[in-house]
C-alpha positions in Angstrom: 63.4 83.1 82.2 59.9 83.2 83.7 59.1 86.5 85.5 58.6 86.3 89.2 58.0 88.5 92.2 58.3 87.8 95.9 58.1 89.6 99.2 59.0 88.4 102.7 59.9 89.4 106.2 63.1 87.9 107.4 64.2 87.2 110.9 67.6 85.9 112.0 68.5 85.3 108.3 71.9 83.9 107.5 74.0 83.3 104.3 77.5 81.8 104.3 80.4 83.6 102.6 81.4 82.0 99.3 84.4 82.9 97.3 84.3 86.7 96.9 80.8 86.9 98.2 80.2 88.2 101.8 78.4 86.3 104.4 76.1 87.4 107.2 74.2 86.0 110.2 71.3 87.3 112.2 69.7 89.6 109.6 66.2 91.0 110.3 64.2 93.1 107.9 62.2 93.0 104.6 63.0 91.4 101.3 61.5 92.0 97.9 62.7 90.5 94.6 61.9 90.2 90.9 63.8 88.9 87.9 65.1 92.4 87.3 66.4 93.0 90.8 65.3 93.5 94.4 65.4 95.3 97.7 66.7 94.3 101.1 65.6 96.6 104.0 67.7 95.8 107.1 66.6 96.6 110.6 68.9 94.3 112.6 69.8 94.6 116.3 72.5 91.8 116.4 74.4 90.5 113.3 77.7 89.0 112.2 79.1 90.3 108.9 81.7 88.2 107.1 83.7 90.2 104.5 86.5 87.6 104.2 88.1 89.1 101.1 88.8 92.3 103.1 88.8 91.6 106.9 90.4 88.6 108.5 87.6 88.1 111.1 83.8 88.5 110.9 82.5 91.8 112.3 80.1 91.7 115.2 77.5 94.4 114.9 74.9 95.5 117.5 72.9 97.5 114.9 72.7 97.3 111.1 70.1 99.4 109.2 69.7 100.5 105.7 68.4 99.6 102.2 70.3 97.5 99.7 69.2 97.4 96.1 70.4 95.0 93.4 69.8 95.1 89.7 70.7 92.5 87.0 72.5 94.2 84.1 73.7 93.0 80.7 77.2 93.1 82.2 76.4 91.4 85.5 75.0 92.2 88.9 75.0 95.7 90.5 74.5 96.0 94.2 74.0 99.5 95.7 73.1 101.2 99.0 72.8 105.0 99.5 73.2 104.6 103.2 73.9 101.8 105.7 74.2 102.6 109.4 76.1 100.1 111.6 77.5 100.2 115.1 79.0 98.1 117.9 80.7 98.9 121.2 83.8 100.2 119.5 82.7 102.1 116.4 79.7 103.7 114.7 79.6 103.9 110.9 77.6 105.4 108.0 78.4 103.9 104.6 77.6 104.3 100.9 78.1 101.1 98.9 78.3 100.0 95.3 79.4 96.5 94.1 79.6 95.5 90.5 79.8 91.7 90.0 80.6 91.2 86.3 79.7 88.1 84.3 83.5 87.7 83.8 86.4 89.4 85.6 87.0 90.9 89.1 84.4 92.2 91.4 84.6 96.1 91.7 83.9 97.6 95.1 83.2 101.2 95.8 82.8 101.7 99.6 82.8 105.0 101.4 82.4 105.0 105.1 82.4 107.8 107.8 82.9 106.6 111.3 82.9 108.1 114.8 83.1 107.2 118.5 85.8 104.7 117.8 88.1 102.7 120.1 91.5 102.8 118.4 92.6 99.5 120.1 90.4 97.7 117.4 92.0 99.5 114.4 93.4 96.3 112.9 89.8 94.8 112.8 88.9 97.3 110.2 91.9 97.1 107.9 92.4 94.7 105.0 94.6 92.4 107.1 94.2 89.5 104.8 96.4 91.3 102.3 99.0 92.6 104.8 102.1 90.8 106.0 101.8 88.8 109.2 104.4 91.0 111.0 102.5 94.2 110.1 99.2 92.7 111.4 100.8 91.5 114.6 102.3 95.0 115.1 98.9 96.6 114.6 97.3 94.2 117.0 99.9 94.9 119.7 101.1 98.4 118.8 97.9 100.5 119.0 97.1 99.8 122.6 94.4 102.5 123.1 93.0 105.7 121.7 89.8 107.6 121.3 88.8 108.2 117.7 86.4 111.1 117.4 85.9 110.7 113.6 87.4 109.3 110.5 86.7 107.8 107.0 87.3 104.6 105.0 87.5 104.5 101.2 87.9 101.5 99.0 87.5 102.0 95.3 88.7 99.3 93.0 89.1 95.5 92.8 90.7 93.3 95.4 92.9 91.9 92.6 94.5 95.3 92.0 95.0 96.1 95.7 97.2 97.9 96.9 96.8 99.9 93.7 100.5 100.4 92.9 99.5 101.4 89.3 97.0 104.0 90.5 94.1 101.8 89.4 92.2 102.2 92.6 92.1 103.8 96.0 92.4 102.5 99.5 92.5 105.0 102.4 91.6 105.0 106.0 92.1 108.2 108.0 91.2 109.3 111.5 92.1 111.6 114.3 93.0 110.1 117.7 93.4 111.5 121.2 94.7 109.9 124.4 96.5 107.4 122.3 98.9 104.7 123.6 101.5 103.3 121.1 103.5 100.2 122.1 105.7 100.6 119.0 108.7 98.3 119.5 109.6 95.2 121.5 109.9 96.0 125.2 110.7 99.7 124.7 108.8 102.3 126.8 105.4 103.2 125.3 104.3 106.6 124.0 101.1 107.8 125.6 98.8 110.8 125.7 99.1 110.9 121.9 97.2 113.4 119.8 97.6 112.5 116.1 96.3 112.1 112.6 96.5 108.5 111.4 96.2 107.3 107.8 96.5 104.1 105.9 96.9 104.5 102.1 97.8 101.8 99.7 100.6 99.8 101.3 101.6 102.3 103.9 100.7 103.6 107.4 101.4 107.2 108.4 100.9 108.7 111.9 101.5 112.4 112.3 101.6 113.1 116.1 101.4 116.7 117.3 101.9 115.6 121.0 102.6 112.7 123.3 104.7 111.6 126.2 107.4 109.1 127.1 108.0 109.3 130.9 108.4 113.1 131.4 109.4 113.8 127.8 107.0 115.9 125.8 106.9 114.7 122.2 106.0 117.0 119.4 106.0 117.0 115.6 106.6 113.3 115.3 106.0 111.1 112.3 105.6 107.3 112.6 105.5 105.3 109.3 105.5 101.8 107.9 106.1 102.3 104.2 105.0 98.8 103.1 102.6 96.8 105.3 102.7 93.8 102.9 106.4 92.9 103.5 107.5 89.9 105.5 109.9 92.2 107.4 108.2 95.6 107.4 110.3 98.6 108.6 109.0 101.1 111.2 110.3 104.6 110.7 110.0 107.2 113.5 111.2 110.8 113.1 110.4 113.3 115.8 111.3 115.8 118.4 110.9 116.1 122.2 111.7 118.2 125.2 112.7 116.0 128.1 114.2 116.0 131.6 117.8 114.9 131.3 117.1 112.0 133.8 114.3 110.6 131.6 116.6 110.8 128.6 119.1 108.6 130.3 116.3 106.3 131.5 115.0 105.9 128.0 118.4 105.0 126.7 118.8 102.3 129.4 115.4 100.7 129.0 115.6 100.5 125.2 119.0 98.9 125.4 120.3 101.5 122.9 123.2 102.3 125.2 125.0 99.1 124.3 128.6 99.2 125.3 128.2 102.6 126.8 125.7 101.8 129.6 128.4 101.4 132.3 129.8 104.8 131.4 126.3 106.4 131.3 125.6 104.9 134.8 128.5 107.1 136.1 126.9 110.3 134.8 124.1 112.2 136.4 122.6 115.1 134.4 120.2 117.7 135.6 118.0 120.1 133.6 116.0 119.7 130.3 117.1 118.9 126.8 115.7 119.2 123.3 116.1 116.0 121.3 115.7 115.1 117.6 115.4 111.4 116.9 115.2 109.2 113.8 114.7 105.5 114.2 114.7 102.6 111.6 113.2 99.6 113.3 112.7 96.2 111.5 109.6 94.5 112.9 110.8 90.9 112.2 114.6 90.6 111.8 117.5 93.0 112.2 118.8 95.5 114.7 117.4 99.0 115.3 119.2 101.9 113.7 119.0 105.4 115.0 120.5 108.9 114.7 119.7 112.0 116.6 120.7 115.2 118.3 120.7 116.4 121.9 120.6 120.1 122.6 121.9 121.0 126.0 119.9 123.8 127.6 122.0 125.2 130.5 122.4 121.6 132.0 124.5 120.4 134.9 126.5 117.2 134.6 127.9 115.3 137.7 130.5 112.6 137.5 130.2 111.5 141.1 133.0 109.0 141.1 135.4 111.7 140.1 133.8 114.5 142.1 133.5 116.5 138.9 130.7 118.8 137.9 130.1 120.8 134.7 127.6 123.6 134.9 125.8 125.8 132.4 126.2 123.3 129.6 125.1 124.4 126.1 125.7 123.0 122.7 124.8 120.1 120.4 125.6 116.4 120.7 125.1 114.1 117.7 124.7 110.4 118.1 123.9 107.1 116.4 123.5 103.6 117.8 127.3 103.3 117.5 128.8 106.8 118.0 128.7 110.2 119.8 130.2 113.4 118.3 130.2 117.0 119.4 132.2 120.1 118.7 132.5 123.1 121.0 130.0 122.2 123.8 130.3 125.1 126.2 130.3 124.7 130.0 131.5 126.0 133.3 134.0 124.0 135.3 135.0 125.2 138.7 133.7 128.6 137.7 135.8 128.7 134.6 134.7 128.6 131.0 135.6 125.3 129.1 134.9 123.9 125.6 134.3 120.2 125.2 134.6 118.0 122.1 133.3 114.4 121.9 134.1 111.7 119.4 134.0 107.9 119.2 137.1 105.8 118.5 137.7 102.1 117.8 140.0 100.4 120.3 142.4 97.5 119.6 140.0 95.2 121.3 137.3 96.0 118.8 135.2 98.0 121.3 134.1 101.5 120.7 135.1 104.1 123.2 133.8 107.7 123.6 136.6 110.2 123.9 135.9 113.5 125.6 138.3 116.5 125.2 138.1 119.6 127.3 139.8 122.9 126.7 140.0 125.7 129.2 141.7 127.0 132.3 141.2 125.1 135.6 142.7 124.9 139.1 144.6 121.6 139.0 144.3 121.0 142.7 140.5 121.2 142.6 140.4 118.7 139.7 142.1 115.9 141.6 141.0 116.9 145.1 138.2 114.2 145.4 140.5 111.5 144.1 143.7 112.3 145.9 143.4 115.0 148.6 147.0 114.6 149.7 148.4 115.2 146.3 146.0 118.0 145.7 147.4 119.8 148.7 150.8 119.8 147.2 149.7 121.3 143.9 148.8 124.7 142.8 148.2 126.6 139.5 
């Protein structure tokens, strides 16, 4: 080939994306090239970057600055940049880039990015959504409603053909810290807000480790939210966590999620006061299937009123276990009419196929006081 050399200033330069090659619009800067390689110095104030092999939509950038070098090797083309700065109204980034385009075989990408001042609502814009399942992408679009991202990092090291690197032949990782987060995690369930968390995407999976958050008046702590495989047609959302909550908000959450099922009418008759510690574990299919859960409620000197019966339990302590289909408890302690009682709870299957909660109480009680609200006349005739 004949040697050549060229230099040029570029303004509003565009190149269309083609196959694995990225595209761009609105580039400004300086271009120099020879047969051995070249240099592109970017000083752009408004650009559109199309990385269609990674991101589903072109990225709108308000600033794009940095030097990009390319060199023709015996094995193909090497493109490198020691630093590229880019920013828009929801993220600011600083990246180091190396791309090897071989004469034959897959393109190898080594991209390391640090970012700051992010708006978490746009998280899905900066993930390899083209490789994820549709349900996972829709969940990310809807689920991460808001958050402030102080800082984070993005690493992609490998070929797109090998992603998500199940054979440890590459690395994909996005990690960032969020505050004031809002997570709309499942259907029409109540959202989690005021989230402080560490978020990471690695390979196929998403992992959120939340140190704090709120649902109504419940204070969430030490909660992990995961999607083990974002590429599935029906990805599973797993939530394991703990909370301290007003008892009234616990009942409200059960009602608004629909988890009460056949028990909602019975729960409507109960009125609990005080606070509770809760452990929850959810398994939530994002496409098809019913939610599964198990958990524990710790009673912390609570009060329970059954107004229809005029009954009241005070100083309730103990542990109640539950799933989406059952409740069980042994030796819950309480005070009834100023006397100590023990309460056991289990779930039984009736002849009609419905599940019923059975509550057994053990202790001494004044029989007239038990039935006084239901039958005052009969209560007056009883004693003992």
